[in-house]
N, C-alpha and C positions, 0 to 999 in steps of 0.2 A: 791304264785307266785308273785314276786316283778315286778311292772310295769317298762318298760324300759324308758330311756329319750326320749323326743320328739326332734328327729333330722329332721330338715327340709330339705328334698330332692327335693321337687317340691313345690316351693312357690305359684305357681298358682293352685295347686291341680290337674294338668292334666297330666295323665300318658299315654296318647294315643301314644306317641313316643316310648314306651317301651313294647308294647303288645307282648305276646308270640304267638306261633302257635295257630290257631283255632282248638280246640278240642271238641267233643261232648260226652255227657254222655249217649246218646242213639243212636241206629242205628238199628241193628237187635234185640236189646233188650234194655229195660230200666234199667239202672245200679242203679238208685237212689243214685249216688255218687256225687251229686252237691257240697256238703261240701268238698270233697277231690279235685275236679276240682278247686273250688274257692281258696283254700289254696295254692295249687300249682301254680295256675295262679299268685297269689299275690308274691309268692317266686320268681318265675321266673322273674317277672317284677322288683322287687328290685334288684335282682342279676344283671340284665341287666342294670339298672339304675346306680347302685353304682360301678360296676366293669367292665361293658362293655362285659360281657360274656352271651352268648346265651345258656340257659339250657332248658331241656325238661324231666321233671320227670314223673314217671308212676303213674297216677291217679288210675289205676286198682290195683297196689300194695298197695297204701295207703288205698284205700277203703277196700280192703281185710283184710290187717294187723290190721286195726282199728275196724273191726267187723261190717262194714255197712251191713245192710240187706234192705228188702223192707221197704220203709217208711224213709230211710236215716239214718242220724247220727248226732251227735251234734258237733259244732265246737271245743268246749274244748276237747272232746274225741279225735278227729282226730288230732288236734294240739298237743296233749300230746303224741300220738303215733308217730307222726313225730319226736318229740323232743327226743323220747326214742329208737325208732326203725329205724328211718331213712327212706329212700326211694331209689329205683333204677332208673337209666335213663329209659326212655320210651322203648328204643330198648331191653332192658333186660327183661321186662315184659310188652309186648305191649297190646294194645286194638285195634286189627285190625279185618279184615273181617272173620277170622277164629274163632273169639270169638262171637258166634252167638246164645249162650243161657245164661241165668242168672247163671246156675251152672259153666259154662265155665269161665265166668267172674270172679266169686268168687271161683275158684279152689284153692286147698291147695298150698301154695307157698313153694318150696323146701328150705331145709336148707341152701344150698350154696347160693341161691338168697337173703335170709335174711341176710346172712353174708356180702354180697356185700353192701346191704343197709345201713349197719353201717358206710360206707365210707362217707355218706352224713353229719353225724354229727362229722366226724373227720375234715371235711372241712369247714362246715358252722355252725355258732352259731344262730340257729333258736329260735325265741321268739315270743310270741303273748301277746296281752293285749286287754281286753274287754273295749269298748268305750261306755260311757253313750249316750242314744239316745236323745240328745238335739242337735238342729241344729248348734249351735256354736262349740260343742264338736266334731261333725261329720266333720265339715269344717276344724277344727284345725288338727284332725287326718289324713285327706287326704293329707295334706301337708307332712306328715311323711312316708306314704305307701299307696298303693292301699288297699281298705277296702273289707273285707267280709261283706255284708250286707244281711239281710233277705228281702224277697219280697213276694208278693202274685203272684204266677205264673198261667197264665198270662192273664190279662184283659186289653184290649186296648180301648182307647177312640177315639172320632172323630178327635182329634188332633195328633193321631198316638203315643200317649204316653201310658204308662202303669200305672195302678192305683190300689188301694186296695178298692174293693166294701165294704160297710157298712156291718159289721157283718162277714167279712172273715178275717182269721188270716194269717200270713205269713207262707209259706210252702216250700220255696226254697232259697237256698244260691246262691249268685252271686257276681261278682267282680265290686266294684265301682271304677271308673277311672277318673271321672271328675264330675263337677256340674255347673249349672248356678243358683246361689242362688235366691230363690223365684220362680223359674221356675220348674227345674228338676234336678235329679241326673242321671248321665249317667253310665251304666254298660256294662261290657264285659262278655257275658253269654255263657253258655254251650248248649244252644239251638239257633237255628236260629230265627230271625236275631241275630247275635252275639253282636252287638251294639244296646242297648235299652235305652230310656229315660223314667225315672220313675218320675211321678208327685211329685212335692216337698212336698205336703201334705201327701204323703204315707210315713211317717217317719219309717225307719226300726226298728223292734222290737229287732234285734240283729246286732251288729257291732263289728267287730274285726280288729285291726291293727296288723302289723307285723314288724319284723326286722330280 
């Protein structure tokens, strides 16, 4: 997979003016679909920033088509399924109050819905690129897109920021939308509170940028 060029879209690395609709990966059930929520958040933000178009894609569709199970999925796997299989708008395969069990969330997708999903890749050239987990690399990548970053969910300190306790590994994907270098990275999350500040020294173990 060839990395794509660094196109500066947000020189200050702040994407808060382009946030999508708040959506949650849990409700009556836990979907374990944080990777799908994060990737589609990033795609929706970039589309809004570059083209001024509001979109809302189905996380439930992407999580299902990419084989997400209890314990989640990998960013590479979900990105590759999005590139190959596409995704449908939220209203076509929704995650609403009627989806109240894990089996309903991951129900088999009908063939005609899968056909509609292919329209995504007829319209959009979606790509992704892994980012090295060095501070300067993360800051540079954030100027080109919101980022998928991994975090330890969720440990809050006395300052109201989230951190990684010693000996704990990252277990959750979320959308990085801004930073204050040396202090914190700000994320748009699929759990409340949706805006969280993550301590600067909790350097993400995985980072992905998009176009």
